[in-house]
Structures are given as structure tokens and as C-alpha cells.
C-alpha positions in Angstrom: 104.2 -82.4 -256.5 105.5 -84.1 -259.6 104.9 -87.7 -260.4 108.1 -88.0 -262.3 111.1 -85.8 -261.5 112.2 -85.7 -265.2 108.8 -84.4 -266.4 107.8 -81.2 -264.6 104.2 -80.6 -265.5 102.4 -77.3 -265.0 99.4 -77.9 -262.8 96.4 -75.8 -262.1 95.3 -75.4 -258.5 91.9 -74.2 -257.3 93.3 -72.7 -254.1 96.5 -72.3 -252.2 95.5 -74.8 -249.6 95.4 -77.5 -252.3 99.1 -76.9 -253.0 99.9 -77.3 -249.3 97.8 -80.5 -249.0 99.4 -82.0 -252.1 103.0 -81.4 -250.7 102.1 -82.7 -247.2 99.8 -85.5 -248.5 99.6 -88.6 -246.4 100.4 -89.8 -243.0 104.2 -90.0 -243.3 105.4 -86.8 -244.9 104.5 -84.5 -242.0 106.0 -86.9 -239.6 109.3 -87.1 -241.6 109.4 -83.3 -241.7 108.7 -83.2 -238.0 111.6 -85.5 -237.2 114.0 -83.5 -239.4 113.0 -80.1 -238.0 115.7 -79.9 -235.4 118.5 -82.1 -236.8 119.9 -84.0 -239.7 119.1 -87.7 -239.6 120.1 -90.8 -241.3 117.6 -93.3 -242.9 117.9 -95.8 -240.1 117.3 -93.1 -237.5 114.1 -92.1 -239.2 113.0 -95.8 -239.3 113.5 -96.1 -235.6 111.6 -92.9 -234.9 108.7 -94.2 -237.1 108.6 -98.0 -236.5 105.3 -98.5 -238.3 106.6 -97.2 -241.7 108.1 -99.7 -244.1 111.5 -99.2 -245.7 109.9 -98.9 -249.1 107.3 -96.3 -247.9 110.0 -94.3 -246.2 112.2 -94.4 -249.3 109.3 -93.2 -251.5 108.2 -90.4 -249.2 111.8 -89.2 -248.8 112.2 -89.1 -252.6 108.9 -87.1 -252.9 109.9 -84.6 -250.3 113.3 -84.2 -252.0 111.6 -83.7 -255.4 109.4 -81.1 -253.9 112.4 -79.3 -252.5 111.5 -79.7 -248.8 114.4 -81.9 -247.8 118.0 -82.3 -248.9 119.8 -85.6 -249.3 123.5 -85.7 -248.7 125.4 -88.9 -249.8 128.9 -89.5 -248.4 131.4 -91.5 -250.4 132.2 -94.0 -247.8 131.8 -97.8 -247.3 129.1 -98.6 -246.3 127.3 -95.7 -247.9 126.1 -93.0 -245.6 123.1 -90.8 -246.5 121.8 -87.9 -244.4 118.5 -86.0 -244.7 117.8 -82.5 -243.5 115.2 -79.8 -244.1 116.0 -77.5 -247.0 115.4 -73.7 -246.7 112.0 -74.2 -248.1 111.3 -77.1 -245.7 112.2 -74.9 -242.8 109.5 -72.5 -243.7 107.0 -75.3 -242.7 108.3 -75.3 -239.1 105.7 -72.7 -237.8 102.9 -74.7 -239.5 104.2 -78.0 -237.9 104.4 -76.2 -234.5 100.8 -75.1 -234.9 99.8 -78.7 -235.8 101.6 -80.0 -232.7 99.8 -77.4 -230.5 96.4 -78.3 -232.1 97.1 -82.0 -231.6 98.1 -81.5 -228.0 94.9 -79.6 -227.2 92.8 -82.2 -229.0 94.4 -85.0 -227.0 93.5 -83.1 -223.8 89.9 -83.0 -224.9 89.7 -86.8 -225.6 89.1 -88.8 -222.5 90.9 -92.0 -223.6 93.6 -90.6 -225.8 97.3 -90.7 -225.0 100.7 -90.4 -226.7 102.7 -93.6 -226.8 
């Protein structure tokens, strides 16, 4: 929601859907949240689950989701460094929405003659 974590700006929204769309903006954020819905994952695990995403893009999106309070990042003081990501309490409130998106997508795939899931 904020472009810079250190500067929290008050923003005016025209409707509540705009807030949701801003937080879930883009192709990758909903997918990251989906992969964190059932378990804590490390960065490399997320990369393997989403092979099309670049390391830079994944890093950016994880930072944005953390800044918005949807995920938590836990750093372990070991060598090599170990970082784990999981849904926050606020992020878990999106699970019903993600489930509905999954159901809608499944039904849409059934209606498309040449569509399939890889």
C-alpha cells in the first residue's frame, strides 16, 4: 500500500474494492499468498513453485506483502542465512477470497475448450 515503508501516507480511496485491488495488485502477489496459505516457505521454495518469476520480482513482491502486513518474514541467525515467509493473521483473512478465486478459475477452465492446468 505504501511506496516507502518509512513514509506512511494517508490515501483516499473511492471504494473498498480499490483497497483490495491495490494490495493484491499484479500477477504475483495472489500466487505468493496462495503458496503460503497452508505452510511456511523459504525463498527458494517459492521460486520453485513459481518458476516464471525472477528473483528480483519475488523479492520486491515479498517486501510489499510484508509492508502491507499480509506476510511475516522470519530470519534465523545461522550460516547460511535462513529466511522463512508465512501468512500473518491479516493475510489469513484472505484465504476465503483465495478459495473463491480458485473455485472461479476451476469453473472457468471447465468452460474453456483448450484450457488446461500445467
